[in-house]
C-alpha positions in Angstrom: -54.4 -50.9 82.8 -58.1 -50.2 80.8 -56.9 -46.9 79.0 -53.5 -49.2 78.2 -55.9 -52.3 76.7 -57.8 -49.5 74.6 -54.8 -48.0 73.5 -53.2 -51.2 72.6 -56.9 -52.2 70.6 -56.3 -49.0 68.7 -53.2 -49.8 67.0 -54.0 -53.5 66.2 -57.2 -52.3 64.2 -55.0 -49.7 62.5 -52.5 -52.5 61.6 -55.2 -54.2 60.7 -56.8 -51.5 57.9 -52.9 -50.8 57.2 -52.4 -53.9 55.7 -56.0 -54.2 54.3 -55.2 -51.0 52.3 -51.6 -51.8 51.5 -50.9 -52.1 47.2 -54.0 -50.0 46.5 -51.9 -47.4 44.9 -52.1 -47.2 41.1 -48.8 -49.0 40.7 -48.3 -48.3 36.9 -48.1 -44.3 37.6 -45.5 -45.0 40.4 -43.8 -47.2 37.8 -43.7 -44.2 35.4 -42.5 -42.3 37.6 -39.5 -44.5 38.0 -38.8 -44.3 34.1 -38.9 -40.7 34.3 -36.9 -40.3 37.3 -34.1 -42.4 35.9 -31.5 -40.6 33.3 -31.2 -43.7 30.5 -27.8 -44.8 30.8 -27.2 -44.2 34.2 -26.7 -46.7 36.9 -29.6 -47.0 39.2 -28.5 -45.0 42.2 -29.7 -45.0 46.3 -31.9 -47.7 47.9 -34.5 -48.4 45.5 -32.0 -48.6 42.7 -30.0 -51.0 44.7 -32.9 -53.6 46.2 -33.4 -53.8 42.6 -30.1 -55.1 41.0 -29.9 -57.4 44.4 -33.3 -58.3 44.1 -34.9 -58.7 40.4 -31.2 -59.4 39.3 -31.7 -63.4 38.6 -31.9 -63.7 35.4 -30.1 -66.7 33.2 -27.4 -66.5 30.7 -27.9 -67.9 27.3 -25.4 -70.3 26.8 -22.4 -69.5 25.4 -19.3 -71.6 24.1 -16.7 -71.9 27.3 -17.6 -72.1 30.6 -20.3 -69.5 32.3 -20.3 -66.2 33.0 -20.5 -65.0 36.9 -23.7 -65.7 38.7 -26.2 -63.4 38.4 -25.7 -61.6 41.7 -22.0 -61.2 41.7 -22.5 -59.2 38.4 -24.9 -56.9 40.1 -22.3 -55.3 42.2 -19.9 -54.5 39.1 -18.9 -51.0 39.2 -18.0 -50.2 35.8 -20.2 -48.2 33.0 -21.1 -51.2 31.3 -22.5 -52.6 34.5 -24.4 -50.2 35.3 -25.7 -49.8 31.8 -26.2 -53.2 32.0 -28.7 -52.8 34.9 -30.0 -49.7 33.6 -31.7 -52.0 31.0 -33.3 -54.5 32.8 -34.9 -52.3 35.3 -36.6 -50.3 32.9 -37.3 -53.4 30.6 -38.7 -55.1 33.9 -40.4 -51.3 34.6 -42.1 -51.3 31.4 -43.1 -54.9 31.5 -45.2 -54.1 34.6 -46.9 -50.9 32.9 -48.1 -52.5 30.1 -49.3 -55.6 32.1 -51.4 -52.6 34.3 -53.1 -50.8 31.5 -52.0 -52.8 28.0 -51.4 -51.3 24.6 -52.7 -47.8 24.8 -49.4 -47.0 26.1 -47.2 -48.1 22.6 -47.4 -44.5 21.5 -45.4 -42.9 24.3 -42.9 -45.7 23.6 -42.3 -44.0 20.5 -41.7 -40.1 21.4 -37.9 -39.0 21.5 -36.8 -38.0 25.1 -39.1 -40.4 26.0 -38.3 -43.1 28.8 -38.8 -45.5 27.0 -36.6 -43.5 24.0 -33.9 -41.4 24.8 -30.2 -41.0 22.6 -28.8 -44.6 21.9 -31.9 -46.5 24.5 -35.0 -47.4 23.2 -38.0 -50.2 24.2 -39.3 -52.6 22.0 -42.0 -55.0 21.7 -42.8 -57.7 20.1 -45.9 -60.2 20.3 -44.9 -63.3 21.9 -44.6 -65.1 18.1 -42.4 -62.5 16.8 -44.7 -59.7 15.2 -42.4 -56.2 15.7 -45.3 -53.7 17.4 -43.2 -51.1 18.5 -39.1 -50.1 17.7 -38.9 -46.2 18.0 -36.0 -45.9 15.9 -37.0 -48.4 12.6 -41.2 -47.4 12.7 -41.3 -49.2 9.3 -40.3 -52.3 11.0 -43.5 -52.5 13.4 -45.8 -55.2 11.9 -43.0 -56.7 10.3 -41.9 -61.3 11.5 -39.0 -60.9 13.5 -39.5 -64.8 14.2 -36.8 -65.7 11.9 -34.9 -62.7 12.6 -31.0 -63.6 12.4 -28.0 -61.6 13.1 -24.9 -60.9 11.4 -23.7 -64.5 11.9 -26.9 -66.3 11.3 -27.6 -66.9 14.6 -31.5 -67.2 15.1 -31.9 -64.6 17.3 -35.9 -64.4 16.9 -36.5 -67.7 17.7 -34.1 -66.6 20.7 -36.1 -64.1 22.1 -38.5 -65.8 21.7 -37.8 -69.1 23.5 -35.8 -66.5 26.1 -39.7 -64.9 26.8 -41.1 -68.3 27.2 -38.8 -69.7 28.9 -39.5 -70.8 33.1 -37.9 -68.0 34.2 -39.4 -65.6 31.8 -36.4 -63.0 31.2 -32.9 -63.8 30.1 -30.2 -61.9 28.0 -29.0 -63.1 24.2 -25.6 -62.4 22.7 -25.5 -61.6 19.3 -23.3 -60.1 16.3 -25.3 -56.6 15.0 -24.4 -53.8 12.7 -24.5 -50.3 14.4 -26.2 -48.0 12.2 -22.8 -45.9 11.1 -20.5 -49.3 11.0 -19.3 -51.1 9.0 -18.6 -53.9 10.4 -20.6 -55.8 12.8 -20.4 -55.1 16.7 -21.1 -57.8 19.6 -24.7 -57.2 21.7 -26.8 -58.1 24.1 -30.3 -58.0 24.4 -32.4 -58.1 27.5 -35.8 -59.8 27.3 -39.1 -59.8 29.9 -42.4 -61.5 28.2 -45.3 -59.3 29.7 -49.3 -60.4 30.0 -52.0 -58.0 29.4 -56.0 -59.4 29.1 -54.6 -63.0 27.9 -52.4 -61.5 24.9 -48.3 -62.1 25.7 -45.7 -59.5 24.7 -42.0 -59.4 24.6 -40.2 -56.0 25.9 -36.3 -55.6 25.1 -33.0 -53.4 25.0 -30.1 -53.1 23.9 -26.4 -52.6 24.6 -23.6 -52.8 22.7 -20.0 -54.0 24.2 -18.1 -52.5 21.9 -19.3 -49.3 23.4 -17.3 -50.2 26.8 -14.5 -53.2 25.6 -11.8 -52.4 23.1 -10.3 -56.0 20.9 -8.0 -55.7 18.7 -5.8 -58.5 17.1 -2.2 -58.2 16.6 -2.6 -60.0 12.7 -5.3 -57.4 11.8 -3.0 -54.2 12.9 -0.7 -53.2 10.1 3.0 -52.7 11.1 5.3 -49.5 10.4 8.6 -51.0 9.1 11.4 -49.0 9.8 15.2 -49.3 8.8 17.0 -52.1 10.5 14.3 -54.6 9.4 12.1 -53.6 12.8 7.9 -53.7 12.5 6.4 -51.6 14.9 2.4 -51.8 15.2 0.3 -49.9 17.7 -1.9 -51.6 19.2 -3.2 -49.2 21.5 -3.2 -45.2 21.8 -6.0 -43.0 23.0 -5.4 -40.6 21.5 -5.5 -42.8 17.4 -8.9 -44.1 18.8 -11.8 -42.5 18.0 -13.5 -44.1 21.7 -13.3 -42.1 24.6 -10.9 -44.7 26.9 -10.3 -43.6 30.7 -6.2 -44.7 29.8 -3.3 -42.2 29.4 -0.8 -44.9 27.7 -0.1 -46.4 24.6 1.0 -50.3 23.9 3.0 -50.7 20.8 4.4 -54.3 19.5 7.8 -54.7 17.8 9.6 -56.8 16.3 12.9 -57.0 15.6 14.8 -59.9 13.5 18.1 -61.5 14.0 21.8 -59.3 13.9 19.4 -55.8 13.7 18.9 -53.2 16.6 16.7 -50.2 17.3 18.0 -46.5 16.4 19.3 -44.6 19.2 16.4 -42.4 20.5 15.0 -40.8 23.5 11.8 -41.2 25.2 10.9 -37.8 27.0 8.5 -40.0 29.4 9.1 -43.5 30.8 8.8 -46.2 29.0 8.0 -50.4 29.7 9.3 -53.0 27.5 8.1 -56.5 28.7 9.4 -59.4 26.4 7.9 -62.0 24.9 10.0 -63.9 22.8 13.7 -64.4 22.1 17.0 -62.4 23.6 18.6 -59.8 23.1 20.4 -56.4 25.0 19.2 -53.1 25.8 21.0 -50.3 26.3 19.9 -47.1 28.5 22.2 -44.5 28.9 25.1 -47.3 27.7 24.1 -49.7 30.4 23.7 -52.7 29.4 20.6 -55.2 30.1 20.3 -58.3 28.5 17.4 -59.1 27.7 14.5 -62.7 28.0 11.3 -64.1 27.9 8.7 -62.9 30.1 11.3 -60.1 31.4 9.9 -56.1 32.1 12.2 -54.0 32.4 11.5 -49.7 33.2 13.6 -47.2 31.3 13.3 -43.3 33.0 12.1 -40.9 31.3 15.3 -38.7 29.3 17.3 -41.9 29.3 18.6 -43.2 25.6 18.0 -46.6 25.0 18.3 -48.4 21.8 18.2 -52.4 21.8 19.5 -55.3 19.7 18.2 -58.4 18.8 21.9 -60.7 19.6 20.3 -64.2 19.4 19.1 -66.7 17.0 15.1 -66.0 16.6 12.9 -62.9 16.7 12.8 -60.5 19.4 9.7 -59.3 20.0 8.4 -57.2 22.8 5.7 -54.6 24.1 6.9 -51.6 24.9 4.1 -49.5 27.0 4.2 -45.9 27.2 2.7 -43.4 29.6 1.2 -40.7 28.5 0.8 -42.5 25.4 3.2 -42.6 23.0 3.9 -39.0 20.6 6.2 -38.2 18.1 6.8 -34.7 19.5 8.1 -37.2 22.9 10.5 -38.8 21.2 13.8 -37.5 19.4 15.7 -40.3 17.6 20.0 -40.1 16.8 21.1 -41.5 13.5 
C-alpha cells in the first residue's frame, strides 16, 4: 500500500509540473511552422485543419441585401474548392495575427517575400494600421504608406471604412463583400476579403486577405448574350459551353437558349450525342425520328443520340426552350438536313 501511495504521489507531482510548464513553447515559431506546412490554396487537412475550421469559424458576415447566408459553422463543412479557399484564408490570416501579436512589425519584410507563406501566386496578406494606413501590400509596394481609410470599391462602396469597422467590431474579424477589378480584367469582379484585428505593444493593426468568387462561380445573364440568327426566324445562344469559356469548369455539357417564333421551325438535324430540351414558354411539336411529341411549358424531353429531330412552333406566342447537350455542343457532332 505504501508503494502505491508513493507512485500516486509522484504522478500527482508530474501532472502539476506539466500544467505549470504547458504553453511555454515559442508560439510564433509554431505558427510559422503551421503556415509553412500549408500550401496556399489547399483545403486545411487533417485533425488540426478541421479543428480550426470548426472552432474558429464563428465570424459574423457583413450585412447584405436579402436573407442572411448559412451560419458560419455550417459553412465550415463545405467541401467545394471555394469553401476550402475561404477556410484557408481565415486560418492563414488568424495565424498571421498570432505571429504579429508575438513579434510585431519586424515580421513585415517576410510578408513581402515571394513564394513565402504570406505571398504566393494569387494569395497575399495585407496589413493596415487600425486607422487605415497601408503597411504591407506585396503586389503593390507603391501603395504602402497610403491612407486607405476612404477606399471605395468599383461600385462606390466605402470598403476602407468597412474594413476598419469590422476589425473594431465585437468579433474583431469578418468578411466583406465588394466589387473589385482583377488585374488584366476589363470588368469588376466579386471579391471577398477577410480581415482581423491584431495588437502588439499598444499598436493595433488590420490583417487581411481576399479571394474572387468569380474564380469559382460563373454567372451569365441572357440579356448580355448574343443570339445567332438562323434561317426561319430562329435565334439560338449558348448560355454555357465549357469548350468556349476560358475557365476550368468541371462540366461536360452545354446549355443553349433557343427562340422559335409562331409558324417557324428548326431545320431537321441529327445530334451524335443525347440532348435534353426543357420548354420555358409556348407550345409546339417536336419530331424525334418522325415520332411527334407535343410541347408545353415546364416540360422536359430526352432525345436519344443519333435521332433526327425538328421542332415546330404551333402556337400563337414565342416558343422558348433550353437545349442541353452532353458532351458540350460542337459543330462536328451536328448534321443539318436542308
